[in-house]
mmJSON file of the N, C-alpha and C atoms, coordinates in Angstrom:
{"data_MODEL":{"atom_site":{
"group_PDB":["ATOM","ATOM","ATOM","ATOM","ATOM","ATOM","ATOM","ATOM","ATOM","ATOM","ATOM","ATOM","ATOM","ATOM","ATOM","ATOM","ATOM","ATOM","ATOM","ATOM","ATOM","ATOM","ATOM","ATOM","ATOM","ATOM","ATOM","ATOM","ATOM","ATOM","ATOM","ATOM","ATOM","ATOM","ATOM","ATOM","ATOM","ATOM","ATOM","ATOM","ATOM","ATOM","ATOM","ATOM","ATOM","ATOM","ATOM","ATOM","ATOM","ATOM","ATOM","ATOM","ATOM","ATOM","ATOM","ATOM","ATOM","ATOM","ATOM","ATOM","ATOM","ATOM","ATOM","ATOM","ATOM","ATOM","ATOM","ATOM","ATOM","ATOM","ATOM","ATOM","ATOM","ATOM","ATOM","ATOM","ATOM","ATOM","ATOM","ATOM","ATOM","ATOM","ATOM","ATOM","ATOM","ATOM","ATOM","ATOM","ATOM","ATOM","ATOM","ATOM","ATOM","ATOM","ATOM","ATOM","ATOM","ATOM","ATOM","ATOM","ATOM","ATOM","ATOM","ATOM","ATOM","ATOM","ATOM","ATOM","ATOM","ATOM","ATOM","ATOM","ATOM","ATOM","ATOM","ATOM","ATOM","ATOM","ATOM","ATOM","ATOM","ATOM","ATOM","ATOM","ATOM","ATOM","ATOM","ATOM","ATOM","ATOM","ATOM","ATOM","ATOM","ATOM","ATOM","ATOM","ATOM","ATOM","ATOM","ATOM","ATOM","ATOM","ATOM","ATOM","ATOM","ATOM","ATOM","ATOM","ATOM","ATOM","ATOM","ATOM","ATOM","ATOM","ATOM","ATOM","ATOM","ATOM","ATOM","ATOM","ATOM","ATOM","ATOM","ATOM","ATOM","ATOM","ATOM","ATOM","ATOM","ATOM","ATOM","ATOM","ATOM","ATOM","ATOM","ATOM","ATOM","ATOM","ATOM","ATOM","ATOM","ATOM","ATOM","ATOM","ATOM","ATOM","ATOM","ATOM","ATOM","ATOM","ATOM","ATOM","ATOM","ATOM","ATOM","ATOM","ATOM","ATOM","ATOM","ATOM","ATOM","ATOM","ATOM","ATOM","ATOM","ATOM","ATOM","ATOM","ATOM","ATOM","ATOM","ATOM","ATOM"],
"id":[1,2,3,4,5,6,7,8,9,10,11,12,13,14,15,16,17,18,19,20,21,22,23,24,25,26,27,28,29,30,31,32,33,34,35,36,37,38,39,40,41,42,43,44,45,46,47,48,49,50,51,52,53,54,55,56,57,58,59,60,61,62,63,64,65,66,67,68,69,70,71,72,73,74,75,76,77,78,79,80,81,82,83,84,85,86,87,88,89,90,91,92,93,94,95,96,97,98,99,100,101,102,103,104,105,106,107,108,109,110,111,112,113,114,115,116,117,118,119,120,121,122,123,124,125,126,127,128,129,130,131,132,133,134,135,136,137,138,139,140,141,142,143,144,145,146,147,148,149,150,151,152,153,154,155,156,157,158,159,160,161,162,163,164,165,166,167,168,169,170,171,172,173,174,175,176,177,178,179,180,181,182,183,184,185,186,187,188,189,190,191,192,193,194,195,196,197,198,199,200,201,202,203,204,205,206,207,208,209,210,211,212,213],
"type_symbol":["N","C","C","N","C","C","N","C","C","N","C","C","N","C","C","N","C","C","N","C","C","N","C","C","N","C","C","N","C","C","N","C","C","N","C","C","N","C","C","N","C","C","N","C","C","N","C","C","N","C","C","N","C","C","N","C","C","N","C","C","N","C","C","N","C","C","N","C","C","N","C","C","N","C","C","N","C","C","N","C","C","N","C","C","N","C","C","N","C","C","N","C","C","N","C","C","N","C","C","N","C","C","N","C","C","N","C","C","N","C","C","N","C","C","N","C","C","N","C","C","N","C","C","N","C","C","N","C","C","N","C","C","N","C","C","N","C","C","N","C","C","N","C","C","N","C","C","N","C","C","N","C","C","N","C","C","N","C","C","N","C","C","N","C","C","N","C","C","N","C","C","N","C","C","N","C","C","N","C","C","N","C","C","N","C","C","N","C","C","N","C","C","N","C","C","N","C","C","N","C","C","N","C","C","N","C","C","N","C","C","N","C","C"],
"label_atom_id":["N","CA","C","N","CA","C","N","CA","C","N","CA","C","N","CA","C","N","CA","C","N","CA","C","N","CA","C","N","CA","C","N","CA","C","N","CA","C","N","CA","C","N","CA","C","N","CA","C","N","CA","C","N","CA","C","N","CA","C","N","CA","C","N","CA","C","N","CA","C","N","CA","C","N","CA","C","N","CA","C","N","CA","C","N","CA","C","N","CA","C","N","CA","C","N","CA","C","N","CA","C","N","CA","C","N","CA","C","N","CA","C","N","CA","C","N","CA","C","N","CA","C","N","CA","C","N","CA","C","N","CA","C","N","CA","C","N","CA","C","N","CA","C","N","CA","C","N","CA","C","N","CA","C","N","CA","C","N","CA","C","N","CA","C","N","CA","C","N","CA","C","N","CA","C","N","CA","C","N","CA","C","N","CA","C","N","CA","C","N","CA","C","N","CA","C","N","CA","C","N","CA","C","N","CA","C","N","CA","C","N","CA","C","N","CA","C","N","CA","C","N","CA","C","N","CA","C","N","CA","C","N","CA","C","N","CA","C","N","CA","C","N","CA","C","N","CA","C"],
"label_alt_id":[null,null,null,null,null,null,null,null,null,null,null,null,null,null,null,null,null,null,null,null,null,null,null,null,null,null,null,null,null,null,null,null,null,null,null,null,null,null,null,null,null,null,null,null,null,null,null,null,null,null,null,null,null,null,null,null,null,null,null,null,null,null,null,null,null,null,null,null,null,null,null,null,null,null,null,null,null,null,null,null,null,null,null,null,null,null,null,null,null,null,null,null,null,null,null,null,null,null,null,null,null,null,null,null,null,null,null,null,null,null,null,null,null,null,null,null,null,null,null,null,null,null,null,null,null,null,null,null,null,null,null,null,null,null,null,null,null,null,null,null,null,null,null,null,null,null,null,null,null,null,null,null,null,null,null,null,null,null,null,null,null,null,null,null,null,null,null,null,null,null,null,null,null,null,null,null,null,null,null,null,null,null,null,null,null,null,null,null,null,null,null,null,null,null,null,null,null,null,null,null,null,null,null,null,null,null,null,null,null,null,null,null,null],
"label_comp_id":["MET","MET","MET","LYS","LYS","LYS","LEU","LEU","LEU","LYS","LYS","LYS","CYS","CYS","CYS","PRO","PRO","PRO","ILE","ILE","ILE","CYS","CYS","CYS","LYS","LYS","LYS","GLN","GLN","GLN","PRO","PRO","PRO","VAL","VAL","VAL","ASP","ASP","ASP","SER","SER","SER","GLU","GLU","GLU","THR","THR","THR","ASN","ASN","ASN","VAL","VAL","VAL","GLU","GLU","GLU","PHE","PHE","PHE","PRO","PRO","PRO","PHE","PHE","PHE","CYS","CYS","CYS","SER","SER","SER","ASP","ASP","ASP","ARG","ARG","ARG","CYS","CYS","CYS","ARG","ARG","ARG","GLU","GLU","GLU","ARG","ARG","ARG","ASP","ASP","ASP","LEU","LEU","LEU","GLY","GLY","GLY","ASN","ASN","ASN","TRP","TRP","TRP","ALA","ALA","ALA","MET","MET","MET","GLU","GLU","GLU","LYS","LYS","LYS","TYR","TYR","TYR","LYS","LYS","LYS","VAL","VAL","VAL","ALA","ALA","ALA","VAL","VAL","VAL","PRO","PRO","PRO","MET","MET","MET","MET","MET","MET","ASP","ASP","ASP","GLU","GLU","GLU","SER","SER","SER","GLU","GLU","GLU","PRO","PRO","PRO","GLU","GLU","GLU","GLU","GLU","GLU","THR","THR","THR","GLU","GLU","GLU","THR","THR","THR","ASP","ASP","ASP","GLU","GLU","GLU","ARG","ARG","ARG","THR","THR","THR","GLN","GLN","GLN","PRO","PRO","PRO","GLU","GLU","GLU","PRO","PRO","PRO","PRO","PRO","PRO","ASP","ASP","ASP","THR","THR","THR","ASP","ASP","ASP","ASP","ASP","ASP","GLU","GLU","GLU"],
"label_asym_id":["A","A","A","A","A","A","A","A","A","A","A","A","A","A","A","A","A","A","A","A","A","A","A","A","A","A","A","A","A","A","A","A","A","A","A","A","A","A","A","A","A","A","A","A","A","A","A","A","A","A","A","A","A","A","A","A","A","A","A","A","A","A","A","A","A","A","A","A","A","A","A","A","A","A","A","A","A","A","A","A","A","A","A","A","A","A","A","A","A","A","A","A","A","A","A","A","A","A","A","A","A","A","A","A","A","A","A","A","A","A","A","A","A","A","A","A","A","A","A","A","A","A","A","A","A","A","A","A","A","A","A","A","A","A","A","A","A","A","A","A","A","A","A","A","A","A","A","A","A","A","A","A","A","A","A","A","A","A","A","A","A","A","A","A","A","A","A","A","A","A","A","A","A","A","A","A","A","A","A","A","A","A","A","A","A","A","A","A","A","A","A","A","A","A","A","A","A","A","A","A","A","A","A","A","A","A","A","A","A","A","A","A","A"],
"label_entity_id":["1","1","1","1","1","1","1","1","1","1","1","1","1","1","1","1","1","1","1","1","1","1","1","1","1","1","1","1","1","1","1","1","1","1","1","1","1","1","1","1","1","1","1","1","1","1","1","1","1","1","1","1","1","1","1","1","1","1","1","1","1","1","1","1","1","1","1","1","1","1","1","1","1","1","1","1","1","1","1","1","1","1","1","1","1","1","1","1","1","1","1","1","1","1","1","1","1","1","1","1","1","1","1","1","1","1","1","1","1","1","1","1","1","1","1","1","1","1","1","1","1","1","1","1","1","1","1","1","1","1","1","1","1","1","1","1","1","1","1","1","1","1","1","1","1","1","1","1","1","1","1","1","1","1","1","1","1","1","1","1","1","1","1","1","1","1","1","1","1","1","1","1","1","1","1","1","1","1","1","1","1","1","1","1","1","1","1","1","1","1","1","1","1","1","1","1","1","1","1","1","1","1","1","1","1","1","1","1","1","1","1","1","1"],
"label_seq_id":[1,1,1,2,2,2,3,3,3,4,4,4,5,5,5,6,6,6,7,7,7,8,8,8,9,9,9,10,10,10,11,11,11,12,12,12,13,13,13,14,14,14,15,15,15,16,16,16,17,17,17,18,18,18,19,19,19,20,20,20,21,21,21,22,22,22,23,23,23,24,24,24,25,25,25,26,26,26,27,27,27,28,28,28,29,29,29,30,30,30,31,31,31,32,32,32,33,33,33,34,34,34,35,35,35,36,36,36,37,37,37,38,38,38,39,39,39,40,40,40,41,41,41,42,42,42,43,43,43,44,44,44,45,45,45,46,46,46,47,47,47,48,48,48,49,49,49,50,50,50,51,51,51,52,52,52,53,53,53,54,54,54,55,55,55,56,56,56,57,57,57,58,58,58,59,59,59,60,60,60,61,61,61,62,62,62,63,63,63,64,64,64,65,65,65,66,66,66,67,67,67,68,68,68,69,69,69,70,70,70,71,71,71],
"pdbx_PDB_ins_code":[null,null,null,null,null,null,null,null,null,null,null,null,null,null,null,null,null,null,null,null,null,null,null,null,null,null,null,null,null,null,null,null,null,null,null,null,null,null,null,null,null,null,null,null,null,null,null,null,null,null,null,null,null,null,null,null,null,null,null,null,null,null,null,null,null,null,null,null,null,null,null,null,null,null,null,null,null,null,null,null,null,null,null,null,null,null,null,null,null,null,null,null,null,null,null,null,null,null,null,null,null,null,null,null,null,null,null,null,null,null,null,null,null,null,null,null,null,null,null,null,null,null,null,null,null,null,null,null,null,null,null,null,null,null,null,null,null,null,null,null,null,null,null,null,null,null,null,null,null,null,null,null,null,null,null,null,null,null,null,null,null,null,null,null,null,null,null,null,null,null,null,null,null,null,null,null,null,null,null,null,null,null,null,null,null,null,null,null,null,null,null,null,null,null,null,null,null,null,null,null,null,null,null,null,null,null,null,null,null,null,null,null,null],
"Cartn_x":[0.849,0.0,0.905,0.6,1.391,0.549,1.083,0.441,1.478,1.051,1.985,2.21,3.43,3.788,2.917,2.274,1.407,2.158,3.471,4.245,4.844,5.622,6.33,5.717,4.724,3.98,4.777,5.905,6.653,5.964,6.03,5.415,6.083,5.257,5.738,5.062,5.842,5.308,5.302,4.15,4.027,4.831,5.091,5.81,7.315,7.847,9.297,9.782,8.911,9.332,8.839,9.762,9.405,8.786,8.964,8.422,6.996,6.418,5.087,4.09,3.265,2.905,3.813,4.876,5.825,6.959,7.648,8.757,10.064,10.156,11.405,11.131,12.151,12.049,11.868,12.476,12.355,10.897,10.188,8.781,7.922,8.248,7.508,7.658,8.876,9.118,8.479,8.465,7.827,6.316,5.716,4.294,4.019,4.863,4.714,4.823,5.76,5.902,4.659,4.044,2.806,1.703,1.61,0.613,0.942,2.222,2.629,2.378,2.502,2.279,0.814,-0.046,-1.484,-1.832,-1.05,-1.375,-2.514,-2.708,-3.808,-4.894,-6.132,-7.251,-8.323,-8.997,-10.145,-11.327,-12.009,-13.034,-14.285,-14.725,-15.975,-15.717,-16.225,-16.048,-16.696,-16.126,-16.663,-18.04,-18.286,-19.594,-19.874,-21.14,-21.545,-21.286,-20.368,-19.993,-21.018,-21.973,-22.975,-24.061,-24.226,-25.222,-24.549,-25.105,-24.498,-24.698,-23.781,-23.88,-25.052,-25.786,-26.892,-26.351,-26.769,-26.341,-27.53,-27.273,-28.339,-28.609,-29.89,-30.228,-30.149,-29.605,-29.469,-30.693,-31.272,-32.47,-32.228,-31.01,-30.715,-30.759,-30.61,-30.631,-32.044,-33.014,-34.406,-34.943,-35.75,-36.311,-37.229,-37.142,-37.988,-39.375,-40.411,-41.758,-41.879,-42.717,-42.87,-43.39,-42.883,-43.291,-44.622,-45.643,-46.957,-47.394,-47.575,-48.064,-49.518,-50.405,-51.827,-52.214,-52.162,-52.502,-53.804],
"Cartn_y":[-1.162,0.0,1.238,2.174,3.397,4.573,5.27,6.461,7.542,8.687,9.762,9.796,10.104,10.247,11.356,11.108,12.131,13.371,13.28,14.414,15.224,14.591,15.34,15.19,14.315,14.097,13.421,12.797,12.042,10.7,10.142,8.836,7.735,6.816,5.715,4.438,3.381,2.085,1.152,0.579,-0.286,-1.57,-1.998,-3.253,-3.101,-1.909,-1.731,-0.909,-0.179,0.713,0.185,-0.12,-0.651,0.425,1.681,2.781,3.155,2.425,2.741,2.933,3.943,4.863,6.087,6.115,7.226,6.868,7.894,7.625,7.358,7.784,7.614,7.587,7.198,7.202,8.635,9.588,11.002,11.459,11.117,11.503,10.782,9.525,8.769,9.447,9.833,10.485,11.87,12.557,13.872,13.734,12.701,12.445,12.132,11.311,10.993,12.26,13.139,14.411,15.279,15.25,16.013,15.509,14.188,13.635,14.046,13.974,14.303,15.772,16.634,18.065,18.453,17.428,17.6,18.472,18.326,19.026,18.33,17.051,16.293,16.166,16.267,16.126,15.262,14.496,13.728,14.686,14.858,15.884,15.613,14.382,14.044,12.894,12.983,11.851,10.59,9.445,8.184,7.896,8.334,8.137,9.3,9.518,10.599,10.164,10.836,10.441,10.867,11.739,12.183,11.135,10.2,9.151,7.866,7.232,5.97,4.89,3.946,2.837,1.946,1.505,0.595,-0.82,-1.6,-2.991,-3.862,-4.878,-5.794,-6.71,-6.991,-7.89,-9.316,-10.135,-11.551,-12.269,-13.159,-13.864,-14.65,-15.104,-15.884,-15.023,-13.715,-12.855,-12.439,-12.73,-12.409,-13.412,-12.935,-13.881,-14.879,-16.122,-17.155,-17.085,-17.36,-17.351,-18.474,-18.281,-19.334,-20.612,-21.719,-23.021,-23.402,-23.449,-23.791,-25.123,-26.072,-27.385,-27.492,-27.414,-27.567,-29.011,-29.806,-31.228,-31.519],
"Cartn_z":[0.0,0.0,0.0,-0.846,-0.914,-0.425,0.556,1.115,1.292,1.812,2.122,3.62,3.999,5.408,6.01,7.16,7.745,8.242,8.405,8.895,7.747,6.858,5.813,4.422,4.302,3.047,1.935,2.258,1.252,1.023,-0.188,-0.438,0.384,0.893,1.729,1.248,1.133,0.714,1.918,2.228,3.407,3.274,2.053,1.854,2.003,1.824,1.866,3.056,3.714,4.791,6.139,7.039,8.356,9.255,8.914,9.713,9.291,8.342,7.82,8.952,8.93,7.862,7.758,8.546,8.48,7.534,7.016,6.09,6.825,8.087,8.832,10.33,11.075,12.525,13.036,12.363,12.743,12.686,11.604,11.478,12.515,12.796,13.819,15.182,15.544,16.828,16.883,15.767,15.711,15.955,15.382,15.593,17.063,17.671,19.089,19.938,19.584,20.291,20.15,18.982,18.787,19.706,19.86,20.776,22.21,22.584,23.951,24.282,23.284,23.505,23.277,23.105,22.916,21.711,20.639,19.399,18.662,18.944,18.356,19.414,18.993,19.926,19.303,20.121,19.666,19.702,18.568,18.432,19.271,19.339,20.02,20.972,22.193,23.107,22.544,22.864,22.378,22.964,24.203,24.82,25.756,26.03,26.914,28.35,29.02,30.373,31.411,31.039,32.0,32.213,31.264,31.394,31.871,32.901,33.362,32.309,32.314,31.369,31.749,30.734,30.983,30.98,31.96,32.001,31.668,30.888,30.536,31.717,31.948,33.049,32.558,33.389,33.072,33.63,32.842,33.282,34.564,34.77,35.977,37.228,37.109,38.284,38.649,37.787,38.081,39.094,40.035,41.004,40.3,40.754,40.17,40.798,40.006,40.592,41.609,42.596,43.611,42.995,43.513,42.995,43.655,42.833,43.377,42.813,43.708,43.314,43.764,42.838,43.157,42.921,43.972,43.854,44.452],
"occupancy":[1.0,1.0,1.0,1.0,1.0,1.0,1.0,1.0,1.0,1.0,1.0,1.0,1.0,1.0,1.0,1.0,1.0,1.0,1.0,1.0,1.0,1.0,1.0,1.0,1.0,1.0,1.0,1.0,1.0,1.0,1.0,1.0,1.0,1.0,1.0,1.0,1.0,1.0,1.0,1.0,1.0,1.0,1.0,1.0,1.0,1.0,1.0,1.0,1.0,1.0,1.0,1.0,1.0,1.0,1.0,1.0,1.0,1.0,1.0,1.0,1.0,1.0,1.0,1.0,1.0,1.0,1.0,1.0,1.0,1.0,1.0,1.0,1.0,1.0,1.0,1.0,1.0,1.0,1.0,1.0,1.0,1.0,1.0,1.0,1.0,1.0,1.0,1.0,1.0,1.0,1.0,1.0,1.0,1.0,1.0,1.0,1.0,1.0,1.0,1.0,1.0,1.0,1.0,1.0,1.0,1.0,1.0,1.0,1.0,1.0,1.0,1.0,1.0,1.0,1.0,1.0,1.0,1.0,1.0,1.0,1.0,1.0,1.0,1.0,1.0,1.0,1.0,1.0,1.0,1.0,1.0,1.0,1.0,1.0,1.0,1.0,1.0,1.0,1.0,1.0,1.0,1.0,1.0,1.0,1.0,1.0,1.0,1.0,1.0,1.0,1.0,1.0,1.0,1.0,1.0,1.0,1.0,1.0,1.0,1.0,1.0,1.0,1.0,1.0,1.0,1.0,1.0,1.0,1.0,1.0,1.0,1.0,1.0,1.0,1.0,1.0,1.0,1.0,1.0,1.0,1.0,1.0,1.0,1.0,1.0,1.0,1.0,1.0,1.0,1.0,1.0,1.0,1.0,1.0,1.0,1.0,1.0,1.0,1.0,1.0,1.0,1.0,1.0,1.0,1.0,1.0,1.0,1.0,1.0,1.0,1.0,1.0,1.0],
"B_iso_or_equiv":[0.0,0.0,0.0,0.0,0.0,0.0,0.0,0.0,0.0,0.0,0.0,0.0,0.0,0.0,0.0,0.0,0.0,0.0,0.0,0.0,0.0,0.0,0.0,0.0,0.0,0.0,0.0,0.0,0.0,0.0,0.0,0.0,0.0,0.0,0.0,0.0,0.0,0.0,0.0,0.0,0.0,0.0,0.0,0.0,0.0,0.0,0.0,0.0,0.0,0.0,0.0,0.0,0.0,0.0,0.0,0.0,0.0,0.0,0.0,0.0,0.0,0.0,0.0,0.0,0.0,0.0,0.0,0.0,0.0,0.0,0.0,0.0,0.0,0.0,0.0,0.0,0.0,0.0,0.0,0.0,0.0,0.0,0.0,0.0,0.0,0.0,0.0,0.0,0.0,0.0,0.0,0.0,0.0,0.0,0.0,0.0,0.0,0.0,0.0,0.0,0.0,0.0,0.0,0.0,0.0,0.0,0.0,0.0,0.0,0.0,0.0,0.0,0.0,0.0,0.0,0.0,0.0,0.0,0.0,0.0,0.0,0.0,0.0,0.0,0.0,0.0,0.0,0.0,0.0,0.0,0.0,0.0,0.0,0.0,0.0,0.0,0.0,0.0,0.0,0.0,0.0,0.0,0.0,0.0,0.0,0.0,0.0,0.0,0.0,0.0,0.0,0.0,0.0,0.0,0.0,0.0,0.0,0.0,0.0,0.0,0.0,0.0,0.0,0.0,0.0,0.0,0.0,0.0,0.0,0.0,0.0,0.0,0.0,0.0,0.0,0.0,0.0,0.0,0.0,0.0,0.0,0.0,0.0,0.0,0.0,0.0,0.0,0.0,0.0,0.0,0.0,0.0,0.0,0.0,0.0,0.0,0.0,0.0,0.0,0.0,0.0,0.0,0.0,0.0,0.0,0.0,0.0,0.0,0.0,0.0,0.0,0.0,0.0],
"pdbx_formal_charge":[null,null,null,null,null,null,null,null,null,null,null,null,null,null,null,null,null,null,null,null,null,null,null,null,null,null,null,null,null,null,null,null,null,null,null,null,null,null,null,null,null,null,null,null,null,null,null,null,null,null,null,null,null,null,null,null,null,null,null,null,null,null,null,null,null,null,null,null,null,null,null,null,null,null,null,null,null,null,null,null,null,null,null,null,null,null,null,null,null,null,null,null,null,null,null,null,null,null,null,null,null,null,null,null,null,null,null,null,null,null,null,null,null,null,null,null,null,null,null,null,null,null,null,null,null,null,null,null,null,null,null,null,null,null,null,null,null,null,null,null,null,null,null,null,null,null,null,null,null,null,null,null,null,null,null,null,null,null,null,null,null,null,null,null,null,null,null,null,null,null,null,null,null,null,null,null,null,null,null,null,null,null,null,null,null,null,null,null,null,null,null,null,null,null,null,null,null,null,null,null,null,null,null,null,null,null,null,null,null,null,null,null,null],
"auth_seq_id":[1,1,1,2,2,2,3,3,3,4,4,4,5,5,5,6,6,6,7,7,7,8,8,8,9,9,9,10,10,10,11,11,11,12,12,12,13,13,13,14,14,14,15,15,15,16,16,16,17,17,17,18,18,18,19,19,19,20,20,20,21,21,21,22,22,22,23,23,23,24,24,24,25,25,25,26,26,26,27,27,27,28,28,28,29,29,29,30,30,30,31,31,31,32,32,32,33,33,33,34,34,34,35,35,35,36,36,36,37,37,37,38,38,38,39,39,39,40,40,40,41,41,41,42,42,42,43,43,43,44,44,44,45,45,45,46,46,46,47,47,47,48,48,48,49,49,49,50,50,50,51,51,51,52,52,52,53,53,53,54,54,54,55,55,55,56,56,56,57,57,57,58,58,58,59,59,59,60,60,60,61,61,61,62,62,62,63,63,63,64,64,64,65,65,65,66,66,66,67,67,67,68,68,68,69,69,69,70,70,70,71,71,71],
"auth_comp_id":["MET","MET","MET","LYS","LYS","LYS","LEU","LEU","LEU","LYS","LYS","LYS","CYS","CYS","CYS","PRO","PRO","PRO","ILE","ILE","ILE","CYS","CYS","CYS","LYS","LYS","LYS","GLN","GLN","GLN","PRO","PRO","PRO","VAL","VAL","VAL","ASP","ASP","ASP","SER","SER","SER","GLU","GLU","GLU","THR","THR","THR","ASN","ASN","ASN","VAL","VAL","VAL","GLU","GLU","GLU","PHE","PHE","PHE","PRO","PRO","PRO","PHE","PHE","PHE","CYS","CYS","CYS","SER","SER","SER","ASP","ASP","ASP","ARG","ARG","ARG","CYS","CYS","CYS","ARG","ARG","ARG","GLU","GLU","GLU","ARG","ARG","ARG","ASP","ASP","ASP","LEU","LEU","LEU","GLY","GLY","GLY","ASN","ASN","ASN","TRP","TRP","TRP","ALA","ALA","ALA","MET","MET","MET","GLU","GLU","GLU","LYS","LYS","LYS","TYR","TYR","TYR","LYS","LYS","LYS","VAL","VAL","VAL","ALA","ALA","ALA","VAL","VAL","VAL","PRO","PRO","PRO","MET","MET","MET","MET","MET","MET","ASP","ASP","ASP","GLU","GLU","GLU","SER","SER","SER","GLU","GLU","GLU","PRO","PRO","PRO","GLU","GLU","GLU","GLU","GLU","GLU","THR","THR","THR","GLU","GLU","GLU","THR","THR","THR","ASP","ASP","ASP","GLU","GLU","GLU","ARG","ARG","ARG","THR","THR","THR","GLN","GLN","GLN","PRO","PRO","PRO","GLU","GLU","GLU","PRO","PRO","PRO","PRO","PRO","PRO","ASP","ASP","ASP","THR","THR","THR","ASP","ASP","ASP","ASP","ASP","ASP","GLU","GLU","GLU"],
"auth_asym_id":["A","A","A","A","A","A","A","A","A","A","A","A","A","A","A","A","A","A","A","A","A","A","A","A","A","A","A","A","A","A","A","A","A","A","A","A","A","A","A","A","A","A","A","A","A","A","A","A","A","A","A","A","A","A","A","A","A","A","A","A","A","A","A","A","A","A","A","A","A","A","A","A","A","A","A","A","A","A","A","A","A","A","A","A","A","A","A","A","A","A","A","A","A","A","A","A","A","A","A","A","A","A","A","A","A","A","A","A","A","A","A","A","A","A","A","A","A","A","A","A","A","A","A","A","A","A","A","A","A","A","A","A","A","A","A","A","A","A","A","A","A","A","A","A","A","A","A","A","A","A","A","A","A","A","A","A","A","A","A","A","A","A","A","A","A","A","A","A","A","A","A","A","A","A","A","A","A","A","A","A","A","A","A","A","A","A","A","A","A","A","A","A","A","A","A","A","A","A","A","A","A","A","A","A","A","A","A","A","A","A","A","A","A"],
"auth_atom_id":["N","CA","C","N","CA","C","N","CA","C","N","CA","C","N","CA","C","N","CA","C","N","CA","C","N","CA","C","N","CA","C","N","CA","C","N","CA","C","N","CA","C","N","CA","C","N","CA","C","N","CA","C","N","CA","C","N","CA","C","N","CA","C","N","CA","C","N","CA","C","N","CA","C","N","CA","C","N","CA","C","N","CA","C","N","CA","C","N","CA","C","N","CA","C","N","CA","C","N","CA","C","N","CA","C","N","CA","C","N","CA","C","N","CA","C","N","CA","C","N","CA","C","N","CA","C","N","CA","C","N","CA","C","N","CA","C","N","CA","C","N","CA","C","N","CA","C","N","CA","C","N","CA","C","N","CA","C","N","CA","C","N","CA","C","N","CA","C","N","CA","C","N","CA","C","N","CA","C","N","CA","C","N","CA","C","N","CA","C","N","CA","C","N","CA","C","N","CA","C","N","CA","C","N","CA","C","N","CA","C","N","CA","C","N","CA","C","N","CA","C","N","CA","C","N","CA","C","N","CA","C","N","CA","C","N","CA","C","N","CA","C","N","CA","C","N","CA","C"],
"pdbx_PDB_model_num":[1,1,1,1,1,1,1,1,1,1,1,1,1,1,1,1,1,1,1,1,1,1,1,1,1,1,1,1,1,1,1,1,1,1,1,1,1,1,1,1,1,1,1,1,1,1,1,1,1,1,1,1,1,1,1,1,1,1,1,1,1,1,1,1,1,1,1,1,1,1,1,1,1,1,1,1,1,1,1,1,1,1,1,1,1,1,1,1,1,1,1,1,1,1,1,1,1,1,1,1,1,1,1,1,1,1,1,1,1,1,1,1,1,1,1,1,1,1,1,1,1,1,1,1,1,1,1,1,1,1,1,1,1,1,1,1,1,1,1,1,1,1,1,1,1,1,1,1,1,1,1,1,1,1,1,1,1,1,1,1,1,1,1,1,1,1,1,1,1,1,1,1,1,1,1,1,1,1,1,1,1,1,1,1,1,1,1,1,1,1,1,1,1,1,1,1,1,1,1,1,1,1,1,1,1,1,1,1,1,1,1,1,1]
}}}
């Protein structure tokens, strides 16, 4: 697969370059530094933290109806 390096925009081939998707170790480290300096941000939270997570109820945790033997 051929793409461009996300840092310097040089062409990179996934089959020949061990640093893929980067063209070099320098670009890889620069990208890591960008993350460390919070230059990249996730735009939208994955889930709304104000709402509690819903848990599915397991049928085994439901109380069993009383056993009635009408003999």
